FIVEX-63374 format. One record per atom (N, C-alpha, C): x, y, z; residue in one letter. Coordinates in steps of 0.05 Angstrom, whole numbers, plus 32768, in hexadecimal, padded with zeros to 4 digits. Example, Ala and Ser with C-alpha at 12.3 -4.5 7.8 and 13.67 -1.06 7.14 Angstrom:
<sites>
81087F8E809CA;80F67FA6809CA;81087FBE809CA;81017FD3808ES;81117FEB808FS;81028001809DS;
</sites>
This chain:
<sites>
80107FE78000M;800080008000M;801180198000M;8028801A8010P;803680328010P;804380377FF3P;804980247FE6R;805380267FCBR;803E80337FB9R;8026802A7FBAI;801180367FA9I;800D80537FB1I;800C80597FCBR;800880757FD3R;802080867FC9R;8038807A7FC9G;804F808B7FBDG;804B80907FA0G;8042807D7F92V;803D80817F75V;802880967F72V;801380977F81L;7FFE80AA7F80L;800980C57F85L;801B80C77F99S;802780E17F9FS;803880EB7F88S;804680D87F7BG;805780E07F64G;804580E97F4DG;802E80DC7F48L;801B80E47F34L;801181017F3AL;800A81067F52A;800181217F5AA;801681367F55A;802E812F7F5BA;804381437F56A;804881487F38A;804781337F27T;804B81377F0BT;803281447EFET;801981427F0AA;8002814E7EFEA;8002816C7F03A;801081767F15A;801081927F1CA;801881A37F04A;800681B77EFDG;800B81C97EE8G;800381BF7ECCG;7FF981A77ECBG;7FF0819C7EB2G;7FD381A37EACG;7FCB819F7E93K;7FB081A67E8BK;7F9B81957E98K;7FA3817B7E9FD;7F9181687EACD;7F9581667EC9D;7FA0817A7ED5E;7FA881797EF1E;7F8F81737F03E;7F7881817EFEA;7F61817E7F0FA;7F5681627F0CA;7F5581587EF4M;7F4A813C7EF0M;7F5B81277EFEM;7F76812B7EFCQ;7F8881177F07Q;7F8781197F26Q;7F8281317F31K;7F8181337F4FK;7F6781257F58K;7F5281287F49V;7F39811A7F50V;7F3D80FD7F51V;7F4A80F27F3BW;7F4F80D57F39W;7F6180CC7F50W;7F7680DB7F56I;7F8880D37F6CI;7F7B80D37F86I;7F6A80E87F8BS;7F5C80E87FA5S;7F4980D17FA8S;7F3B80C87F92K;7F2A80B27F93K;7F3A80987F99K;7F5380967F8DA;7F63807F7F91A;7F6C807E7FAEA;7F7380957FB9R;7F7C80957FD5R;7F65808E7FE8R;7F4D80977FE2A;7F3680927FF3A;7F3080747FF2A;7F3580667FDAA;7F2F804A7FD8A;7F44803A7FE8A;7F5C80457FE9L;7F7280387FF8L;7F6D803A8016L;7F5F804F801ED;7F5A8053803BD;7F45803F8046D;7F3580348035Q;7F208022803EQ;7F2D80068043Q;7F257FFB8059P;7F307FE18060P;7F287FCB804CP;7F3B7FB98047Y;7F367FA58034Y;7F297F8C8041Y;7F147F848036V;7F057F6D8041V;7F077F57802CV;7F137F408034A;7F167F298023A;7EFB7F1E801DA;7EF67F178003P;7EDB7F0C7FFCP;7ED97EF08009P;7EC27EEB8012V;7EBC7ED1801FV;7EB27EBE800BV;7EBE7EA78009K;7EB57E947FF4K;7E9E7E858001K;7E897E837FF2A;7E717E757FFAA;7E757E567FF5A;7E6B7E478009A;7E6D7E2A8006A;7E5D7E217FECA;7E697E0F7FDER;7E5A7E067FC5R;7E447DF37FCER;7E2F7DF57FBFK;7E187DE37FC3K;7E1D7DC97FB5K;7E177DB37FC0P;7E1A7D9A7FB2P;7E0A7D9A7F98P;7E177D8D7F84V;7E097D8C7F69V;7DF57D757F6BV;7DDC7D7D7F63V;7DC77D697F63V;7DC17D647F47V;7DC27D4B7F3FK;7DBB7D447F22K;7D9C7D417F21K;7D917D4F7F0FE;7D757D4E7F0BE;7D6E7D3A7EF4E;7D5C7D287EFBE;7D557D167EE6E;7D427D237ED2E;7D457D1F7EB8P;7D327D2C7EA6P;7D167D227EA9P;7D037D347EA9V;7CE87D2F7EADV;7CDD7D297E91V;7CCE7D137E8EE;7CC37D0D7E74E;7CAB7D1D7E70E;7CAB7D2C7E5AE;7C947D3D7E53E;7C817D2F7E40E;7C677D327E44P;7C547D257E31P;7C587D2F7E15P;7C537D1F7E02E;7C567D287DE6E;7C407D3C7DE0E;7C487D4F7DD0A;7C367D647DC8A;7C227D5A7DB5A;7C0A7D627DB7V;7BF47D5A7DA5V;7BF47D6C7D8DV;7BF57D617D75I;7BF77D707D5DI;7BDA7D717D52I;7BD17D8A7D4DD;7BB77D8E7D44D;7BB87D917D26D;7BAB7D7D7D18L;7BAD7D7D7CFAL;7B947D8B7CEEL;7B837D957CFER;7B6B7DA37CF2R;7B737DBE7CE6R;7B647DC57CD1E;7B697DDF7CC7E;7B5D7DF47CD8E;7B6A7E0C7CDAP;7B5E7E207CEDP;7B447E2B7CE0P;7B327E327CF1E;7B187E3D7CE7E;7B1F7E587CDBE;7B117E5D7CC4P;7B157E777CB6P;7B0C7E8F7CC8P;7B1D7EA37CC7Q;7B167EBA7CD8Q;7B027ECA7CC9Q;7AFB7EE27CD1Q;7AE97EF37CC4Q;7AF27EF67CA7Q;7ADE7EFA7C96L;7AE37EFF7C79L;7AF57F167C76L;7B0A7F117C66K;7B1E7F277C62K;7B117F3C7C4FK;7B177F547C55Q;7B0D7F6A7C45Q;7B207F6D7C2DQ;7B167F737C15P;7B277F777BFFP;7B397F907C03P;7B4F7F907BF7H;7B617FA87BFAH;7B547FBE7BEBH;7B587FD67BF7K;7B4F7FEF7BEBK;7B607FF67BD3K;7B5480007BBFA;7B6380077BA6A;7B75801F7BACA;7B8C801E7BA3I;7BA080347BA6I;7B9B80477B8FI;7B9780607B94P;7B9380747B7EP;7BAD80757B6CP;7BA880767B53T;7BBD80787B3FT;7BC980947B40T;7BE480947B3FM;7BF280AE7B3EM;7BFF80B27B24M;7BFA80CA7B1AL;7C0680D27AFFL;7C1F80E47B03L;7C3480DB7AF7F;7C4D80EB7AF8F;7C4F80FB7ADFF;7C5481147AE2Q;7C5881247AC9Q;7C7381307AC9Q;7C7E81347AB2E;7C9881427AB0E;7C9481607AB7E;7CA7816C7AC4P;7CA581877ACAP;7CA781977AB0P;7C9781AC7AAFS;7C9781BC7A97S;7CA981D47A97S;
</sites>
């Protein structure tokens, strides 16, 4: 950790006077704040035993071979008006 803090201090010193100084100071302060937080090791959860599931037999699907009943009578398409194109005069 002290080595990382030293690197951050070096970055802060080199950032002074640069055009990105404010942005780098924000980033460095966030990194320092993250280093101040205590590290908690992740706890490994115990694995659950693997249970093999036997495949469940599904009943066969019934295939319906009947023709579907006709829906309402379809209306004929409306006639589209004819458009005449003329050359510009």
